[in-house]
N, C-alpha and C positions, 0 to 999 in steps of 0.2 A: 408177234412178228416172227418170220421163219429164221432160222439160222443163217440162211442166204442173205436175207435183208439185214439181220443184225451184223453179219460180217461186212456187208458194203457199208452200213453206216459206221461201222467201227474204223474201216479202212480211211473213210473221209475224214472222220474227227482226228485219228492219230496222224493223218497226212498232213494236217495243219502244222504239226509240230516235227515233221519229217522223220517219222516214225512208223509209216506205214510198212516198212520191212519186216516187221514182226510176223506179218500175214503171209511172206513170201511161199511157205510151205503148204498154206492152208487148203490149196485145192487138192493135195494129195493125202491129206490126213484121213484117218477112220473118223467116222462119227463121235467115239468116244475120245480121240485124241484132240479133236477140234473143240468138242465139249469142255476139255480140260484147259485149252488155252484160251478160250472165250472167258471162262471162269475166271482166271488168271488176271486176263486183261482188265475184265471189269472190276476187279479189286484195285487197280492202278489209276492213280489220277494222273493222266498224261500231262496235262497242264502244270501240275506242281513239280512233276519230274523234269519239266522244261524250265520251270522258274529256278529250281533249285542248283540245276545244272550250270545255268547262266551266271547266278550268284555266286556260285562257288568259283567257276574258272574266272570271273572278274576279280576276286579275291585272290587266286592264284596267279594271274598274269601280272596283277599289279603289286603282288607280294605284299598285300596289305596286312597280312596278319603277322608279318615279321616285325620284331620289336623295335626296328629302324624307323617304323611308321607311326609309333605311339608314344606317349609319355610314360614310361617306364619308372615307377618307385618300388622300393621293397614293402612287402606286406608286413607291417610291424605289429598288428594286433593278435599277437602269438604269446601263449603262456606255455612254459616248458614244465611237464610233469615233475622232472627232477628238481626244479626249482621251487616248487609250490611247499608251503610249509604243511606239517602233519594237519594243523587245523583247518587249512584251506581243503586238504583232500577229504578229510573226515566230513567236512561241511558239504562238498560236493557229492560225495557218496550218499550222504543221508539225504539230499534234494533229489539225487537220481532215483535211489530206492523208494521214495515218496511217490514219486511219478509212476514208477513200475507197480507199486502196491495199489495205486489208485486206477490201474488199468488204462493208463494214459499215453501207453508206449505200443508203437507197432515196429517191427522190422520189416526192412525192404531188402530182400536178397537179389542180387543180379546172378541169375544162373543159366544164363543162354549158351554157355560155350560148352562144345563138345570136347571129348577128352582124345581128339584126333591126334594131336602131337605125342600124346603118351601110348600112342599105338593102340587105342581102344575108340570104339564107335558109339559108346554111351555117354551121358551128361557127365562133366568133370564132377560133379558133387557126389556122384556115386562112386568115385574112386577111393580105394582103399590103400592108404600109404603104406601099409605093413606094421601097423602097431599091433601090439599083442592081442588086442580086442577085435581087431580086423574089423572095425566101424568105418563106413564111409564118411566122407566130408560132411555130408547132409546130416548123417547121425550125430556126429561130433558137435555140430553148431547146433543143432536143435536141442540137444541134451545140455548144453551150457546154458542156453536160454531157460530151460525147465528148471535147473539149480538156481538161476538167478530169481525165478518166480517164488521160489520155496525161501530163498534169503529175504527177499523184498518184502514177502508176508509176514515172516517171523520177525523182523525188523520193526514193521508198523503195526503189529498187532491183527493181522487181518487173517482171515480164515484161508482165504486164496488169493492169488495174483495170476493174472494172464496177459501174455504176450501174443499178440497177432500178429500173423505173418502173412506179407504179400511177396510173391515169388514170381520174378519177371524171367520167364524162359523164352526160347525161340522156336519156332516151328519143328527145328532138329531135334529138341530136347524135351519139348513140353510133354508128349504122352510119356515118355521113359520116366521123366520126373514125377509126373503124378502118379504112375503106377508104382514107382519105387517108394514113394509115401503110404500109399494105399498098402501096398504088401507089408510093409513095416508098421502098420497100424498108426500112421502118424507119429511114430517114436513114443507112443503114450500119451499123446494130447489129442483132445478132440479134432475132429475132422473140419469143425465150424472155426477154427483157429488160422485155418489156412485158406489164402485167397490166390489161387494161380491164374497167371496171365501172361499172353504173349506179347512181346514186343514186335513191333512192325517191321517188315521186309521192304527194301529199297531197291529197285531196278539196278543193276550194274551197267555202265556206259562204257563207250570207247572214249578215249581221248577228246574226240570231235563231238561228243554227245549222244552218238546212237545207243539206243538200247540193244544190250546184247541178248541174243537168243541162246538158251542153254542147249536146245535140240530143237527139232522141227516143230515140237508142239509145247515148248515151253521156253519162258523167259528168265534169263539167270537174275536171280536175285539176293541179297544178302542182307544180314540183320542192320539196322541203321544207327549202330552205335549205341554206347551206355546212355547217351544223352536223349536217346529214344524214349528213355522211361517217363519222361512228363506228359507226352503225349499218349503212350500206352496205358499209365494210371488212369488218365481221365477217360479215354475211350472204353477202357475194359469195366469201369466202374468202381475200380479200386479206391479211388478218392472219394467218392460217395459212401463206400462201405467204411472208410476209415471215419467219416464224419459222423454216420450212424452209430457207430460204436464209441464215439467219445474219444477216439485217439487224437492227441495234441503234438506228439513228437514222434518222428519216424527216424529210425536208425538204420543207415543203409552201408552195405559191404558187398564185396564180390565173394562168390563161393571159393574161389581158389585161395584164398588167404587161410592158411593151416592154424595159424595163431590167433584169428579173429576173436576178440573179447565181444561177443555178440550182445547187444544193447549195453554197452558198458556203463554202468550207473555212475561212475566219476565223471567221464565225459558228458553224459546226460545233464548232471548237476552242475558242472562248468557251464555248458550252454545256458541253462536255465538262469543261473545266477547272474550271467551276463546280458539276459534280456535279449539274446540274438536269435535271428531266425533262420540262421545258417551256419554250420561248424564243420570244419575238416580237420581230421588226425594228419599230422605232417611229422615227417623224420628227416635228419638231417641228411644231406647227400654225401655219398661214401667217398666221392671225388668229383671235382668239378664236371667233369665230360660223362658222368654218369647218365645215361638215357633217361631221365626221368623228367615230368613237368614240375616247375616250380611256382609256389604261391607268388604273386605279385599284385602290385596295384598298377591296372591299365587305365590311362586316362582318367584316373581317380577312382576306379571302380574295381572291387576284388576280383581276381581271374587267377588262371594258372596258365604260364607259358610253356608250350611244348619245348621239348629239348632241341626240336629242329627247327624253331622259331625264334630262338633267343640268341641275341647278338653276343659273339665270342668275348667282348670286353665286358659284357653284364654277367655272363656266366662265369667268369674268371675274378670278378671283382671282390675284392676282400675289404673288410673294415679294419678299425684300428688295433683290434685285438687278433687280426688274422683270419677271423671267420668268414666264409663266403658271404656276401651281401644277400645273394638270392640263393638260399641254403635250404629251404623248406619245401620238401618234396611231398607232392599230392599222392596220397596212396590208395584212393579211392574208399575211404571210410569217411562218410559224412552223415551229420544229422540235420534234419529239416524240421522246422514246424509245420503242422498240416496247413496253416494259413499260407505259408510261403508256396508251398506246393500247389494249393488251389489259385493262388496269385498268378502263377507261372501258366497257367491255361491260356491267359490273354497274350503271352508272349511267345506262344508256340511256332508261330510263322517267323518269329525274329531270329530263332536261333540258327546260328550257321552251320552248314556241313564242312566236313573235311575231306579231303582226296586221300585215298589208301590205294596205291598203284599195286596190283595183283596180277598173278597169272589165273586167269578164271576159263575154266571149262567153257566151249562155246560151240555152236553148229558149224560144222564145215558146209561147203557147197552142197553136199548131199543132205544136210540137215541132222548130220550123226555128231553127237556130243564128243569133242574132241578136246584132250588137255594141249595147252599152247606150250611151246618151248620159252617162250619168254612174256614179259609182261604185257598184256594185251587190252586190259581194261581197268577201270575204277569202281571201287567200291566207295559209295559216298555216306559218311557217318557222322552223327553228332556226339559231341563230347558232354558229359555229366556237368563238367565245371563250367561251361558256356553260360550257366543259367546264374553263377556266382554274382554276376554284375548287377543282377535285380534284387539282391539282397539289400535290406534296410541296415541291418546290423551283422557282420560277419566276423567270427571269431575263430582261431586256428589252436590246437592243442598239440604241443610236440610231446610224443610219446616214445618208447624206448623199442628200436627196430628188433632186439632181440626177443623182446617179450610181447610184441604185437603184429610182427608183419614177415609173413614168409610165404610168398606167393609159389603157386604150382604153375608153371608155364612151360617147361621145356621136358623132353623125353628123359628117361631114365639115362643116367651116365653123362649128363651134360655138365654137371659139377656145378650148375647155379640153377636156382629156382625150379627144381626138379625133385621127383619124389623122394630121392636120397636127401637132400638138403632140408625139404619140409619134415621128414620123419626125425632127422638130427635136431632140428630146431626144437621139436616138441619134446623130444626127449631130454634134450639139455634143459630146457625151462622146466619141465617136471622133477628133473633131478635137483635143480635150484630149489623148488619148493619144498621137497622132502629134506633136503641138506637144512634150510632154514629152520624147518620145524623140528630139528633134531634127529633126523634119522641119517642113514649111512647106507649108500649103493654100493655094493661089492660085485667085482667081476667073478666069472665062475671060480676062478681060483681063490677067491676070497681076499683079493688085493681091492684096495680103494680105486676106483675107476678115474683115470686120467681124461679119457675122453667120453662123451656120452654113449651110452648102449641103449637096448630098449627098455626103456622106462615109461610107464604111463599110469595116470591117476585119472580114473572115471570122472567125467563131469558129473556124475550124480552124486560124488563125494565133495567135490571141491570145484568152485567156478574159476579161481585164479590164486589157490594156493591157501585159501582160508581154511581154519578148521581141521588142519592135519595132525596137530599134535598128538591127539589121542590114538592115532592110526599108527605114527611113525616114530614117536619121540623115544630116544635110545633104542632103537630096533636097528638091525642091519638087514637088508635086503640082496638077494643075488640075482644079477640080471640073467634073464629076462625078468623085469617086474611090472606087474599088472595090479594096481591098489584101487579096491573098488568096494 
């Protein structure tokens, strides 16, 4: 079939869904431009775009996602790490280390974000926070897992242990991410331990449902949200690879969490001990209006209510002790059984999309890409927690914010969730580890440091503050400190 016939056929097909306008500039395109447009068009299921738009706008118009339309109850299947006994923590750690030593654990890293808010065009995982080692987020995180492999093997008297990595990128970050790992020799790990795959892209639409053209020869698309991982794992073969390698538990997190405890054995053991197929780490809300989603039971099933969708009376509700009833913030650190992820394949078309109203660069009347002055379109996204309702048993684990959660979201100088706060949080935690192990941190003048300064412990030396005594006890260190 000639390109002319192909174009005519596509115009007819897309016209059924009132989307033939994407070809409005086709007659004036070069052969190369037309080929690029047709390639992109052929990768898009226009009927599915129409279905998603209609379902999403129905929910939006009827406000179906508001907590007002559902039976909302607190999610109570939560264990607080701070309340657990030493015996419980030791038991969970031993169970988790056993799973790691038996090579039954994989890491699922969500790494699709660029560092554009930070003034950079490369993947956020390549960002250097300014630690003495100058390591990127990717390197810090992989090295934490490498140390954990060693600890697990030693604990259970195995020669080695291996954690498999499944890294979901976006088209904007895929090549740079893969190149970064290759250039750094996979941070000392075999290349076979890493499986890179792309999340899917979703066409951007106007509020009336018309697909936006980015230019005369391209459609405006955006990543389909972190909930797109379920489809992407299946389509890419990642799920099949997990099964081939005998992986039973998957530890998921987002690349921008500077304090992430990769494949936390205590969290793994806690989940395994509870025979759960889905588990989430949570932290208490800092204040009622904090813009975070909270764990809840929605119509009897585990879920997360977005801060924009919870009714004010529920958001501010307190129990007899004065604590917020809906207090467990979901921080996108989750564990899944492989079986749960495989079962999700049959529910892919049931996962809802959410509307993100954005300023989306689009083609003007001449087909030239033009930045808008106001919100002109929607990005349609899925959320990872919309799968929780399919869990047969879900548990949550309350961790300590100051030890496990420091997101990198904003540009330098923002004062919150930015490079400076992430750097300070790591240094503060590592100072705590050193002091607990009997060491002292001094400022350049030799006085005890009141505020965290540059203090870093290499992940190769310690995963989470363990085994430091022989290196720091009864010793004083002058900042900047790098213990390796």
